[in-house]
N, CA, C and O of each residue as an XYZ file, in Angstrom:
924
protein
N      -2.417     -2.042    -21.332
C      -2.524     -1.768    -19.727
C      -3.134     -0.814    -19.565
O      -2.803      0.318    -19.915
N      -4.470     -1.248    -18.809
C      -5.471      0.079    -18.323
C      -4.780      0.218    -16.931
O      -4.538     -0.675    -16.119
N      -4.471      1.810    -16.837
C      -3.838      2.402    -15.445
C      -4.929      3.423    -14.940
O      -5.498      4.243    -15.660
N      -5.114      3.258    -13.694
C      -5.876      4.331    -13.021
C      -4.869      5.381    -12.312
O      -4.247      5.108    -11.286
N      -4.797      6.511    -12.933
C      -4.220      7.602    -12.004
C      -4.841      8.289    -11.339
O      -5.471      9.173    -11.921
N      -4.948      8.196     -9.799
C      -5.795      8.545     -8.957
C      -5.176     10.053     -8.336
O      -4.105     10.270     -7.769
N      -6.311     10.998     -8.689
C      -5.985     12.444     -8.491
C      -6.870     13.015     -7.189
O      -7.986     12.676     -6.795
N      -5.947     14.001     -6.682
C      -6.299     14.359     -5.229
C      -6.564     15.766     -5.473
O      -6.173     16.274     -6.524
N      -7.155     16.405     -4.652
C      -7.042     17.999     -4.656
C      -5.462     18.356     -4.240
O      -5.030     17.980     -3.151
N      -4.751     18.995     -5.040
C      -3.591     19.208     -4.960
C      -2.364     18.373     -5.544
O      -1.176     18.527     -5.258
N      -2.925     17.455     -6.428
C      -2.089     16.695     -7.243
C      -1.545     17.619     -8.294
O      -2.178     18.406     -8.998
N      -0.189     17.367     -8.271
C       0.444     18.390     -9.815
C       1.015     17.542    -10.574
O       1.295     17.968    -11.695
N       1.369     16.148    -10.270
C       2.106     15.257    -11.376
C       1.436     14.232    -11.992
O       1.906     13.257    -12.579
N       0.232     14.558    -11.796
C      -0.899     13.371    -12.560
C      -1.044     13.583    -14.091
O      -1.276     12.521    -14.669
N      -0.993     14.354    -14.671
C      -0.571     14.352    -16.095
C       0.536     14.064    -16.543
O       0.596     13.721    -17.724
N       1.835     14.119    -15.680
C       3.065     13.803    -16.016
C       3.074     12.238    -16.012
O       3.704     11.518    -16.788
N       2.303     11.874    -15.051
C       2.301     10.136    -15.066
C       1.398      9.564    -16.040
O       1.579      8.521    -16.668
N       0.440     10.322    -16.103
C      -0.641     10.094    -17.347
C       0.370      9.798    -18.584
O       0.550      8.681    -19.067
N       0.919     10.848    -18.956
C       1.899     10.734    -20.183
C       2.863      9.665    -20.396
O       3.043      9.149    -21.499
N       3.636      9.255    -19.072
C       4.494      8.262    -18.842
C       3.723      6.987    -19.412
O       4.135      6.189    -20.254
N       2.581      6.996    -18.785
C       2.059      5.577    -19.117
C       1.691      5.285    -20.719
O       1.838      4.213    -21.306
N       1.186      6.502    -21.251
C       0.922      6.300    -22.556
C       2.281      6.164    -23.684
O       2.140      5.805    -24.853
N       3.555      6.522    -23.070
C       4.777      6.328    -23.907
C       5.169      5.140    -23.859
O       6.032      4.790    -24.664
N       4.589      4.103    -22.807
C       4.878      2.735    -23.248
C       3.676      2.060    -23.369
O       3.505      0.936    -22.898
N       2.809      2.702    -23.994
C       1.665      2.114    -24.785
C       0.346      1.533    -23.768
O      -0.464      0.627    -23.964
N       0.501      2.341    -22.784
C      -0.474      2.075    -21.625
C      -1.721      2.678    -21.948
O      -1.679      3.474    -22.886
N      -2.972      2.465    -21.325
C      -4.071      3.263    -21.625
C      -4.589      3.870    -19.941
O      -5.333      3.335    -19.119
N      -3.979      4.942    -19.898
C      -4.331      5.512    -18.258
C      -5.723      6.379    -18.517
O      -6.148      6.968    -19.510
N      -6.187      6.210    -17.316
C      -7.434      6.983    -16.867
C      -7.166      7.868    -15.414
O      -6.497      7.653    -14.403
N      -7.925      8.813    -15.809
C      -7.955      9.610    -14.482
C      -9.042      9.234    -13.762
O     -10.151      9.108    -14.280
N      -8.721      8.957    -12.095
C      -9.771      8.567    -11.507
C      -9.839      9.631    -10.142
O      -8.938      9.660     -9.305
N     -10.981     10.432    -10.081
C     -10.977     11.272     -8.882
C     -11.081     10.651     -7.777
O     -11.683      9.579     -7.706
N     -10.521     11.214     -6.765
C     -10.349     10.627     -5.196
C     -11.801     10.269     -4.634
O     -11.919      9.475     -3.701
N     -12.916     10.890     -5.243
C     -14.212     10.486     -4.495
C     -14.917      9.057     -5.784
O     -15.882      8.306     -5.637
N     -14.231      9.144     -6.596
C     -14.916      7.950     -7.204
C     -14.242      6.562     -6.610
O     -13.100      6.437     -6.167
N     -15.442      5.391     -6.744
C     -15.211      4.331     -6.257
C     -15.002      3.289     -7.450
O     -15.425      3.567     -8.572
N     -14.272      1.956     -7.161
C     -14.007      1.063     -7.960
C     -12.932      0.942     -9.101
O     -12.834      1.639    -10.110
N     -12.143     -0.123     -8.691
C     -10.663      0.068     -9.456
C     -10.671     -1.383     -9.983
O      -9.640     -1.656    -10.596
N     -11.420     -2.211     -9.913
C     -11.364     -3.516    -10.546
C     -11.088     -3.865    -12.208
O     -10.678     -4.924    -12.683
N     -11.393     -2.828    -12.790
C     -11.155     -2.897    -14.136
C      -9.759     -2.341    -14.510
O      -9.463     -2.209    -15.698
N      -9.049     -2.072    -13.698
C      -7.740     -1.684    -14.098
C      -6.640     -2.742    -13.899
O      -6.812     -3.671    -13.109
N      -5.475     -2.597    -14.639
C      -4.368     -3.802    -14.606
C      -3.491     -3.062    -13.488
O      -2.682     -3.830    -12.967
N      -3.461     -1.863    -13.038
C      -2.496     -1.154    -12.404
C      -3.105      0.118    -11.738
O      -3.928      0.830    -12.313
N      -2.655      0.337    -10.535
C      -3.147      2.009     -9.914
C      -1.878      2.669     -9.569
O      -0.857      2.111     -9.167
N      -2.055      3.852     -9.762
C      -1.096      5.086     -9.395
C      -1.353      6.007     -9.060
O      -2.158      6.723     -9.656
N      -0.663      6.383     -7.800
C      -0.848      7.415     -6.936
C       0.258      8.642     -7.247
O       1.387      8.442     -6.800
N       0.080      9.610     -7.811
C       0.934     10.912     -8.189
C       1.550     11.597     -7.323
O       1.272     11.415     -6.138
N       2.405     12.424     -7.648
C       3.338     13.347     -6.563
C       2.454     14.442     -6.858
O       1.831     14.548     -7.914
N       2.407     15.429     -5.690
C       2.183     16.902     -5.761
C       1.730     17.162     -4.029
O       2.551     16.855     -3.165
N       0.716     17.596     -3.738
C       0.535     18.030     -2.523
C      -0.772     17.841     -1.954
O      -1.334     18.664     -1.232
N      -1.249     16.697     -2.314
C      -2.708     16.444     -1.609
C      -3.277     17.212     -0.281
O      -2.966     17.100      0.905
N      -4.141     17.957     -0.886
C      -4.869     18.602      0.529
C      -3.956     19.604      1.392
O      -4.002     19.852      2.596
N      -3.009     20.158      0.263
C      -1.937     21.213      0.829
C      -0.793     20.530      1.785
O       0.112     21.133      2.361
N      -1.036     19.249      1.808
C       0.176     18.857      2.938
C      -0.268     19.066      4.169
O       0.596     19.016      5.044
N      -1.587     19.332      4.569
C      -1.927     19.728      5.609
C      -1.932     18.406      6.882
O      -2.061     17.212      6.613
N      -1.783     18.902      8.096
C      -1.377     17.831      9.001
C       0.184     17.188      8.587
O       1.200     17.340      9.265
N       0.109     16.641      7.647
C       1.459     16.136      7.202
C       1.180     15.274      5.708
O       0.084     14.749      5.509
N       2.092     15.209      4.880
C       1.989     14.747      3.438
C       1.335     13.458      3.588
O       1.855     12.542      4.226
N       0.064     13.356      2.941
C      -0.790     12.249      2.777
C      -1.805     11.916      3.794
O      -2.755     11.151      3.629
N      -1.510     12.560      4.842
C      -2.510     12.255      5.943
C      -3.940     12.279      5.664
O      -4.644     11.337      6.029
N      -4.470     13.374      4.989
C      -5.811     13.548      4.950
C      -6.122     12.772      3.255
O      -7.196     12.190      3.100
N      -5.317     12.821      2.320
C      -5.714     12.063      1.228
C      -5.727     10.439      1.568
O      -6.200      9.596      0.805
N      -5.253     10.218      2.570
C      -5.254      8.935      2.795
C      -6.689      8.437      3.268
O      -6.970      7.238      3.259
N      -7.688      9.534      3.729
C      -8.844      8.940      4.215
C     -10.176      9.515      2.990
O     -11.362      9.609      3.306
N      -9.713      9.785      1.832
C     -10.315      9.947      0.613
C     -11.173      8.596      0.484
O     -10.714      7.599      1.042
N     -12.437      8.486     -0.242
C     -13.111      7.456     -0.492
C     -12.347      6.479     -1.526
O     -12.652      5.301     -1.341
N     -11.637      6.645     -2.332
C     -11.148      6.105     -3.457
C      -9.979      4.971     -2.707
O      -9.685      3.883     -3.202
N      -9.455      5.484     -1.503
C      -8.420      4.813     -0.856
C      -8.838      3.562     -0.357
O      -8.072      2.612     -0.516
N      -9.575      3.444      0.037
C     -10.659      1.995      0.452
C     -10.619      0.975     -0.419
O     -10.540     -0.217     -0.125
N     -10.687      1.570     -1.777
C     -10.647      0.680     -2.932
C      -8.900      0.258     -3.145
O      -8.384     -0.843     -3.339
N      -8.326      1.532     -3.025
C      -6.757      1.131     -3.220
C      -6.268      0.061     -2.174
O      -5.452     -0.790     -2.528
N      -6.660      0.089     -1.145
C      -6.061     -0.823      0.132
C      -6.698     -2.115     -0.600
O      -5.928     -3.024     -0.910
N      -8.239     -2.243     -0.922
C      -8.585     -3.554     -1.376
C      -7.762     -4.116     -2.405
O      -7.264     -5.234     -2.269
N      -7.544     -3.239     -3.677
C      -6.892     -3.486     -4.679
C      -5.501     -4.098     -4.676
O      -5.140     -5.028     -5.398
N      -4.721     -3.421     -3.718
C      -3.253     -3.931     -3.248
C      -3.186     -5.228     -2.491
O      -2.437     -6.160     -2.783
N      -4.108     -5.200     -1.410
C      -4.269     -6.609     -0.817
C      -4.567     -8.021     -1.738
O      -4.241     -9.193     -1.547
N      -5.239     -7.438     -2.684
C      -5.800     -8.631     -3.688
C      -4.475     -8.883     -4.595
O      -4.357     -9.844     -5.356
N      -3.665     -8.046     -4.432
C      -2.154     -8.471     -5.336
C      -2.268     -7.670     -6.485
O      -1.707     -8.125     -7.482
N      -2.881     -6.537     -6.610
C      -2.984     -5.647     -7.931
C      -1.685     -4.760     -7.699
O      -1.184     -4.454     -6.617
N      -1.252     -4.414     -9.005
C       0.133     -3.548     -8.681
C      -0.240     -1.972     -8.399
O      -0.920     -1.297     -9.173
N       0.220     -1.580     -7.377
C       0.242     -0.022     -6.986
C       1.342      0.598     -6.792
O       2.212      0.355     -5.956
N       1.290      1.592     -7.753
C       2.895      2.583     -7.730
C       2.680      4.164     -7.087
O       2.112      5.039     -7.740
N       3.133      4.352     -5.936
C       3.198      5.575     -5.460
C       4.289      5.997     -5.400
O       5.290      5.417     -4.979
N       4.130      7.758     -6.099
C       5.400      8.694     -6.329
C       5.373     10.005     -5.816
O       4.615     10.944     -6.058
N       6.456      9.882     -4.970
C       6.191     11.269     -3.892
C       5.357     11.596     -2.622
O       5.462     11.204     -1.460
N       4.500     12.438     -3.227
C       2.986     12.269     -2.410
C       2.284     11.061     -2.244
O       1.585     10.718     -1.290
N       2.573     10.402     -3.373
C       1.881      8.937     -3.527
C       2.676      7.994     -2.708
O       2.059      7.104     -2.124
N       3.779      8.057     -2.602
C       4.486      7.346     -1.586
C       4.117      7.761     -0.119
O       4.025      6.863      0.718
N       3.895      9.087      0.253
C       3.217      9.359      1.448
C       2.099      8.636      1.781
O       1.986      7.987      2.821
N       1.183      8.746      0.828
C      -0.397      8.399      1.120
C      -0.221      6.716      1.353
O      -0.844      6.265      2.314
N       0.600      5.734      0.523
C       0.861      4.644      0.721
C       1.299      4.238      2.147
O       0.854      3.230      2.695
N       2.179      5.058      2.711
C       2.502      4.815      4.088
C       1.388      5.186      5.004
O       1.121      4.480      5.977
N       0.625      6.443      4.678
C      -0.271      6.799      5.662
C      -1.423      5.582      5.882
O      -1.915      5.278      6.968
N      -1.726      4.967      4.585
C      -2.717      3.780      4.555
C      -2.117      2.678      4.949
O      -2.824      1.677      4.838
N      -1.008      2.502      5.392
C      -0.570      1.264      5.812
C      -0.177      0.187      4.735
O       0.035     -0.973      5.089
N      -0.096      0.506      3.646
C       0.282     -0.289      2.586
C       1.641     -0.559      2.520
O       2.005     -1.653      2.089
N       2.645      0.474      2.970
C       3.861      0.418      3.239
C       4.366      0.759      4.518
O       3.613      1.462      5.191
N       5.351      0.467      4.977
C       5.578      0.554      6.504
C       6.441      1.886      6.550
O       7.023      2.263      5.533
N       6.519      2.622      7.786
C       7.045      3.788      7.896
C       6.552      4.993      7.635
O       5.348      4.891      7.403
N       6.998      6.282      7.554
C       6.612      7.223      7.434
C       7.397      8.238      6.857
O       8.542      8.283      7.307
N       7.046      9.274      5.774
C       7.960     10.251      5.438
C       8.064     11.512      6.095
O       7.175     12.344      5.908
N       9.067     11.774      6.868
C       9.127     12.923      7.500
C       9.652     14.101      6.911
O      10.065     14.008      5.754
N       9.717     15.287      7.549
C      10.420     16.497      6.837
C      11.918     16.340      6.388
O      12.601     15.620      7.117
N      12.384     16.771      5.558
C      13.574     16.609      4.895
C      14.617     17.248      6.405
O      14.345     18.152      7.196
N      15.684     16.451      6.344
C      16.673     16.856      7.094
C      17.111     18.503      7.216
O      17.366     19.164      8.222
N      17.096     18.806      6.089
C      17.532     20.120      5.894
C      16.519     21.297      6.363
O      16.813     22.463      6.628
N      15.247     20.675      6.392
C      13.925     21.546      6.472
C      13.784     22.583      5.473
O      13.414     23.749      5.613
N      14.165     21.917      4.386
C      14.246     22.799      3.106
C      13.383     21.796      1.957
O      13.418     20.570      2.067
N      12.804     22.313      1.129
C      12.245     21.668     -0.177
C      13.445     21.677     -1.202
O      14.152     22.648     -1.470
N      13.541     20.304     -1.761
C      14.507     19.875     -2.398
C      13.986     19.510     -3.821
O      13.075     18.692     -3.941
N      14.535     20.087     -4.856
C      14.189     19.991     -5.944
C      15.230     19.930     -7.144
O      15.548     20.993     -7.678
N      15.841     18.591     -7.645
C      16.844     18.759     -8.617
C      17.294     17.118     -8.695
O      17.024     16.301     -7.815
N      17.885     16.882     -9.686
C      18.220     15.434    -10.142
C      19.109     14.735     -9.028
O      20.168     15.240     -8.656
N      18.653     13.634     -8.557
C      19.664     12.528     -7.737
C      20.037     11.376     -8.672
O      19.460     11.125     -9.729
N      21.018     10.741     -8.181
C      21.356      9.428     -8.623
C      20.894      8.472     -7.555
O      21.068      8.547     -6.339
N      20.069      7.263     -8.494
C      19.874      6.380     -7.592
C      20.558      5.065     -8.044
O      21.115      5.042     -9.141
N      20.539      3.833     -7.149
C      21.219      2.643     -7.039
C      19.837      1.745     -7.563
O      18.711      1.956     -7.113
N      20.098      0.881     -8.424
C      18.739     -0.316     -8.310
C      19.224     -1.345     -7.186
O      20.395     -1.714     -7.106
N      18.553     -1.627     -6.617
C      18.896     -2.680     -5.490
C      18.291     -3.929     -5.643
O      18.759     -4.929     -5.100
N      17.239     -3.954     -6.372
C      16.424     -5.055     -6.869
C      16.007     -4.900     -8.327
O      15.597     -3.851     -8.822
N      16.184     -6.258     -9.065
C      15.687     -6.079    -10.707
C      14.599     -7.163    -10.660
O      13.931     -7.387    -11.669
N      14.395     -7.867     -9.481
C      13.389     -9.097     -9.368
C      11.866     -8.735     -9.392
O      11.012     -9.618     -9.482
N      11.500     -7.154     -9.294
C      10.144     -7.087     -9.078
C       9.680     -6.628    -10.161
O      10.347     -6.374    -11.164
N       8.089     -6.443     -9.980
C       7.534     -6.207    -11.259
C       7.709     -4.786    -11.863
O       7.381     -4.548    -13.025
N       8.207     -3.906    -11.082
C       8.488     -2.514    -11.536
C      10.001     -2.264    -11.774
O      10.450     -1.122    -11.863
N      10.769     -3.379    -11.873
C      12.125     -3.158    -12.085
C      13.054     -4.089    -12.994
O      14.281     -3.998    -13.037
N      12.343     -4.921    -13.651
C      12.903     -5.990    -14.524
C      13.799     -5.432    -15.600
O      14.839     -5.942    -16.018
N      13.265     -4.365    -15.963
C      13.983     -3.679    -17.292
C      15.376     -3.179    -16.658
O      16.228     -3.043    -17.537
N      15.781     -2.905    -15.507
C      17.095     -2.697    -15.113
C      17.959     -4.044    -14.845
O      17.627     -5.225    -14.944
N      19.217     -3.425    -14.460
C      20.295     -4.570    -14.034
C      20.303     -3.914    -12.527
O      20.113     -2.755    -12.158
N      20.578     -5.038    -11.853
C      20.933     -4.718    -10.310
C      22.153     -3.909    -10.287
O      23.037     -4.103    -11.121
N      22.256     -2.958     -9.324
C      23.355     -1.971     -9.545
C      23.435     -0.906    -10.214
O      24.262     -0.007    -10.060
N      22.171     -0.992    -11.347
C      22.183      0.212    -12.285
C      22.358      1.643    -11.636
O      21.988      1.721    -10.464
N      22.766      2.558    -12.106
C      22.660      3.846    -11.889
C      21.874      4.755    -12.566
O      22.021      5.014    -13.760
N      21.002      5.273    -11.808
C      19.841      6.156    -12.730
C      20.029      7.699    -12.169
O      20.624      8.109    -11.173
N      19.466      8.228    -12.951
C      19.397      9.907    -12.756
C      17.919      9.985    -12.840
O      17.324      9.726    -13.887
N      17.275     10.366    -11.662
C      15.931     10.723    -11.584
C      15.570     12.136    -10.714
O      16.158     12.208     -9.634
N      14.785     13.126    -11.014
C      14.767     14.085    -10.262
C      13.751     13.841     -9.097
O      12.951     12.905     -9.110
N      13.874     14.979     -7.847
C      13.334     14.906     -6.717
C      12.462     15.949     -6.550
O      12.843     16.917     -7.208
N      11.237     16.201     -5.818
C      10.924     17.543     -5.454
C       9.975     17.307     -4.506
O       8.844     16.885     -4.744
N      10.419     17.574     -3.440
C       9.908     17.441     -1.937
C      10.289     17.974     -0.883
O      11.425     18.450     -0.902
N       9.608     18.061      0.185
C       9.839     18.820      1.510
C       9.621     17.698      2.562
O      10.131     17.825      3.675
N       8.993     16.768      2.296
C       9.069     15.694      3.088
C       9.147     14.021      2.490
O       8.312     13.200      2.111
N      10.607     14.049      2.643
C      11.041     12.842      1.696
C      12.108     11.763      2.774
O      12.807     10.865      2.305
N      12.046     12.024      3.935
C      13.017     11.548      4.890
C      12.223     10.272      5.752
O      11.607     10.351      6.815
N      12.487      9.040      4.857
C      11.725      8.069      5.396
C      12.561      7.656      6.847
O      13.755      7.734      7.137
N      11.380      7.189      7.602
C      11.778      6.784      8.957
C      10.854      5.815      9.503
O       9.687      5.790      9.109
N      11.348      4.907     10.499
C      10.266      4.016     11.057
C      11.119      3.528     12.137
O      12.313      3.810     12.244
N      10.255      2.557     13.173
C      11.091      2.359     14.203
C      12.272      1.270     13.712
O      12.437      0.754     12.606
N      13.096      1.108     15.070
C      14.416      0.158     14.610
C      13.817     -1.367     14.043
O      14.162     -1.872     12.974
N      13.101     -1.809     14.757
C      12.683     -3.148     14.251
C      12.013     -3.432     12.788
O      12.167     -4.462     12.133
N      11.179     -2.208     12.394
C      10.748     -2.097     10.992
C      11.768     -2.087     10.293
O      11.919     -3.110      9.625
N      12.808     -1.037     10.152
C      14.004     -0.838      9.841
C      14.746     -1.828      9.363
O      15.100     -1.934      8.189
N      14.993     -2.555     10.226
C      15.993     -3.778     10.306
C      15.109     -4.797      9.498
O      15.734     -5.457      8.668
N      13.969     -4.998      9.586
C      13.266     -5.971      8.629
C      13.031     -5.696      7.141
O      12.970     -6.566      6.273
N      12.879     -4.070      6.913
C      12.940     -3.706      5.534
C      14.331     -4.086      4.906
O      14.350     -4.549      3.766
N      15.519     -3.902      5.628
C      16.813     -4.095      5.117
C      16.931     -5.811      4.928
O      17.280     -6.466      3.946
N      16.493     -6.237      6.273
C      16.905     -7.804      6.078
C      16.150     -8.594      5.378
O      16.492     -9.757      5.165
N      14.935     -8.045      4.885
C      14.087     -8.750      3.902
C      14.017     -8.314      2.467
O      13.256     -8.754      1.605
N      14.984     -7.328      2.339
C      15.280     -7.110      0.918
C      14.116     -6.236      0.193
O      13.729     -6.370     -0.967
N      13.644     -5.285      1.188
C      12.140     -4.496      0.624
C      12.838     -3.101     -0.272
O      12.157     -2.443     -1.058
N      14.051     -2.859     -0.034
C      14.608     -1.584     -0.614
C      14.838     -1.862     -1.969
O      15.497     -2.840     -2.320
N      14.272     -0.962     -2.851
C      14.630     -1.118     -4.256
C      15.217     -0.097     -4.837
O      15.607     -0.249     -5.995
N      15.377      0.949     -4.282
C      16.005      2.477     -4.847
C      16.670      2.946     -3.669
O      16.132      3.001     -2.564
N      18.259      3.402     -4.011
C      18.622      4.007     -2.911
C      19.549      4.963     -3.498
O      20.246      4.793     -4.499
N      19.465      6.067     -2.697
C      20.172      7.535     -2.886
C      21.869      7.357     -2.929
O      22.523      6.976     -1.958
N      22.284      7.613     -3.887
C      23.925      7.448     -4.292
C      24.841      8.425     -4.689
O      24.287      9.380     -5.234
N      25.846      8.496     -4.615
C      26.670      9.416     -5.453
C      27.061      9.029     -6.789
O      26.860      7.853     -7.092
N      27.631      9.872     -7.724
C      27.753      9.282     -9.197
C      28.664      8.342     -9.081
O      28.811      7.788    -10.171
N      29.515      7.796     -8.059
C      30.211      6.486     -8.073
C      29.400      5.274     -7.774
O      29.784      4.128     -8.010
N      28.141      5.624     -7.187
C      27.251      4.473     -6.651
C      27.378      4.013     -5.164
O      26.871      3.023     -4.637
N      28.170      4.963     -4.622
C      28.252      4.874     -3.009
C      26.988      5.719     -2.136
O      26.690      6.890     -2.372
N      26.443      5.008     -1.269
C      25.097      5.381     -0.763
C      26.008      6.152      0.460
O      26.133      5.644      1.574
N      26.507      7.208      0.152
C      27.036      8.578      1.240
C      26.048      9.405      1.577
O      25.121      9.665      0.810
N      26.185      9.965      2.949
C      25.411     11.083      3.397
C      25.326     12.162      2.539
O      24.244     12.748      2.511
N      26.464     12.664      1.642
C      26.353     13.809      0.743
C      25.267     13.435     -0.196
O      24.483     14.310     -0.562
N      25.148     12.208     -0.623
C      24.123     11.850     -1.617
C      22.753     11.781     -1.304
O      21.854     11.710     -2.141
N      22.607     11.805     -0.047
C      21.141     11.624      0.737
C      20.479     13.142      0.781
O      20.686     13.966      1.672
N      19.764     13.297     -0.205
C      19.001     14.747     -0.049
C      18.078     14.947      0.764
O      17.589     16.076      0.736
N      17.582     14.064      1.646
C      16.535     14.401      3.005
C      16.805     13.832      4.035
O      16.108     14.129      5.005
N      17.799     12.907      4.203
C      18.099     12.252      5.751
C      17.597     11.012      5.844
O      17.905     10.339      6.827
N      16.721     10.469      4.830
C      16.022      9.065      4.809
C      17.342      8.002      5.520
O      18.569      8.090      5.460
N      16.577      7.177      6.073
C      17.594      6.317      6.669
C      17.943      5.218      5.851
O      17.170      4.598      5.120
N      19.254      4.994      6.028
C      19.754      4.029      5.103
C      19.967      4.542      3.582
O      20.264      3.726      2.709
N      19.795      6.032      3.265
C      19.460      6.372      1.856
C      18.243      5.691      1.159
O      18.277      5.488     -0.054
N      17.311      5.384      1.817
C      16.259      4.517      1.098
C      15.451      5.462      0.578
O      14.946      6.290      1.337
N      15.125      5.502     -1.195
C      14.846      6.217     -1.995
C      13.282      5.555     -2.416
O      12.371      6.341     -2.672
N      13.071      4.203     -2.460
C      12.117      3.577     -2.731
C      12.004      2.083     -2.174
O      13.021      1.409     -2.013
N      10.630      1.554     -1.863
C      10.872      0.318     -1.318
C       9.578     -0.523     -1.566
O       8.579      0.180     -1.720
N       9.401     -1.684     -1.630
C       8.129     -2.523     -1.929
C       7.711     -3.274     -0.626
O       8.484     -3.514      0.301
N       6.268     -3.645     -0.677
C       5.887     -4.211      0.404
C       6.215     -5.810      0.253
O       6.862     -6.233     -0.706
N       5.710     -6.655      1.288
C       6.307     -8.107      1.204
C       5.940     -8.815     -0.080
O       6.722     -9.497     -0.744
N       4.622     -8.575     -0.372
C       4.331     -9.230     -1.669
C       4.894     -8.979     -2.885
O       5.014     -9.854     -3.743
N       5.336     -7.572     -3.059
C       6.182     -7.108     -4.180
C       5.104     -6.328     -5.131
O       5.363     -5.898     -6.255
N       4.128     -6.253     -4.613
C       3.086     -5.476     -5.828
C       2.670     -4.037     -5.379
O       1.599     -3.518     -5.691
N       3.510     -3.528     -4.714
C       3.198     -2.092     -3.955
C       4.541     -1.380     -4.010
O       5.403     -1.658     -3.176
N       4.763     -0.439     -4.995
C       6.096      0.259     -4.665
C       5.769      1.697     -4.389
O       4.823      2.275     -4.925
N       6.600      2.258     -3.517
C       6.749      3.498     -3.098
C       7.938      4.313     -3.511
O       9.000      3.691     -3.527
N       7.973      5.433     -3.810
C       9.227      6.018     -4.239
C       9.098      7.459     -4.057
O       7.942      7.882     -4.092
N      10.090      8.356     -3.859
C      10.136      9.646     -3.470
C      10.477     10.425     -4.814
O       9.932     11.499     -5.067
N      11.551      9.741     -5.799
C      12.031     10.233     -6.838
C      10.902      9.828     -7.916
O      10.207      8.812     -7.905
N      10.896     11.075     -9.021
C       9.936     10.991    -10.039
C      10.446     10.429    -11.128
O      11.100     11.120    -11.910
N      10.226      9.064    -11.360
C      10.328      8.328    -12.794
C       9.751      8.996    -13.878
O      10.400      9.038    -14.922
N       8.460      9.619    -13.816
C       7.770     10.138    -14.787
C       8.293     11.362    -15.486
O       7.938     11.746    -16.601
N       9.273     11.989    -14.616
C       9.822     13.104    -14.947
C      11.121     13.000    -15.897
O      11.723     13.930    -16.435
N      11.348     11.836    -15.950
C      12.492     11.237    -16.448
C      12.594     10.313    -17.677
O      13.471      9.461    -17.816
N      11.588     10.574    -18.570
C      10.990      9.720    -19.951
C      11.455     10.234    -21.116
O      11.222      9.628    -22.163
N      12.106     11.300    -21.118
C      12.201     12.272    -22.626
C      13.771     12.481    -22.325
O      14.197     12.580    -21.175
N      14.551     12.536    -23.417
C      15.896     13.122    -23.377
C      15.817     14.441    -23.401
O      16.874     14.897    -22.964
N      14.933     15.431    -23.758
C      14.482     16.739    -23.663
C      14.118     17.244    -22.005
O      14.100     18.412    -21.618
N      13.872     16.154    -21.267
C      13.726     16.361    -19.880
C      15.098     16.089    -19.149
O      15.185     16.312    -17.942
N      16.006     15.683    -19.762
C      17.373     15.573    -19.289
C      17.575     13.955    -18.831
O      18.731     13.677    -18.513
N      16.783     13.073    -18.774
C      17.220     11.637    -18.763
C      16.026     10.931    -19.067
O      14.931     11.463    -18.883
N      16.161      9.547    -19.607
C      15.099      8.735    -20.007
C      15.307      7.476    -18.937
O      14.923      6.360    -19.287
N      15.915      7.665    -17.634
C      16.228      6.537    -16.809
C      14.893      5.995    -16.149
O      14.717      4.873    -15.673
N      14.079      6.946    -16.220
C      12.644      6.301    -15.563
C      11.938      5.350    -16.353
O      11.370      4.375    -15.861
N      11.965      5.637    -17.673
C      11.041      4.719    -18.540
C      11.265      3.207    -18.316
O      10.426      2.388    -18.693
N      12.360      2.866    -17.722
C      12.698      1.035    -17.254
C      11.543      0.807    -16.417
O      11.029     -0.310    -16.478
N      10.967      1.817    -15.520
C      10.165      1.244    -14.602
C       8.741      0.950    -14.861
O       8.041      0.089    -14.327
N       8.383      1.949    -15.918
C       6.878      1.773    -16.668
C       6.977      0.571    -17.798
O       5.986     -0.118    -18.040
N       8.115      0.384    -18.408
C       8.521     -0.710    -19.219
C       8.263     -2.192    -18.439
O       7.659     -3.168    -18.884
N       8.858     -2.045    -17.259
C       8.740     -3.022    -16.361
C       7.452     -3.705    -16.142
O       7.226     -4.900    -16.336
N       6.656     -2.830    -15.725
C       5.222     -2.929    -15.208
C       4.450     -3.442    -16.558
O       3.675     -4.394    -16.467
N       4.647     -2.878    -17.643
C       4.205     -3.475    -18.952
C       4.204     -5.182    -19.222
O       3.325     -6.001    -19.487
N       5.610     -5.239    -19.013
C       6.249     -6.661    -19.224
C       5.419     -7.426    -18.406
O       4.626     -8.208    -18.931
N       5.496     -7.297    -17.035
C       5.149     -8.041    -15.947
C       3.603     -8.279    -16.297
O       3.158     -9.426    -16.338
N       2.922     -7.333    -16.510
C       1.158     -7.442    -17.041
C       1.144     -8.246    -18.165
O       0.234     -9.065    -18.296
N       1.925     -8.149    -18.909
C       1.802     -8.790    -20.194
C       2.210    -10.150    -20.178
O       1.726    -10.941    -20.988
N       3.173    -10.552    -19.217
C       3.501    -12.052    -19.043
C       2.373    -12.530    -18.328
O       2.068    -13.668    -18.685
N       1.542    -11.985    -17.311
C       0.277    -12.489    -16.551
C      -1.030    -12.529    -17.195
O      -1.983    -13.110    -16.675
N      -1.115    -11.766    -18.609
C      -2.095    -11.650    -19.155
C      -2.781    -13.057    -19.608
O      -3.854    -13.055    -20.211
């Protein structure tokens, strides 16, 4: 699995993502945001961090980077694209996912493990999980509050685009379990085609017991399996 890990000025989780891809046998390559051409890659990943210092808002300037024109073309052709944290913000700014990530309801940066419930295991990113699985994955963001207009939010839920949801240890999607105020506790969602996933929590930081959890490995294993099946 050849993976492009796109790096923007201010990205700080690119190496974590690089190592996570290596852990599942993938072959990652850093792609600088000014580079062009992604057709040789089996998947494209946008890491977390603070691209361009989050000026204007998270992902707003990175969305204008030259590589993003190719990311949009790649995604529209059906290529797998994963955006984590700042990467999720960039995907929304680029129009590859609906809605936007607003400031956390608390107006504070939140960095700690959260519980996620797997809402779908029929995507190329989640087949290694069971529907309803509870995962422990860390977050680290100040703008993770997913919002959209009422019609869009109803469509997201009605068409089953939500993949991960913030829950408490018992698996209930409570207000107390929501770290940022995200609508309906949404932590991650896919596009209609199912080839673009955006999520605020960091699965690449949950791939080794030493890090406190290996629950994030399933996402990368799922992608390897999906690409192997189509090879």
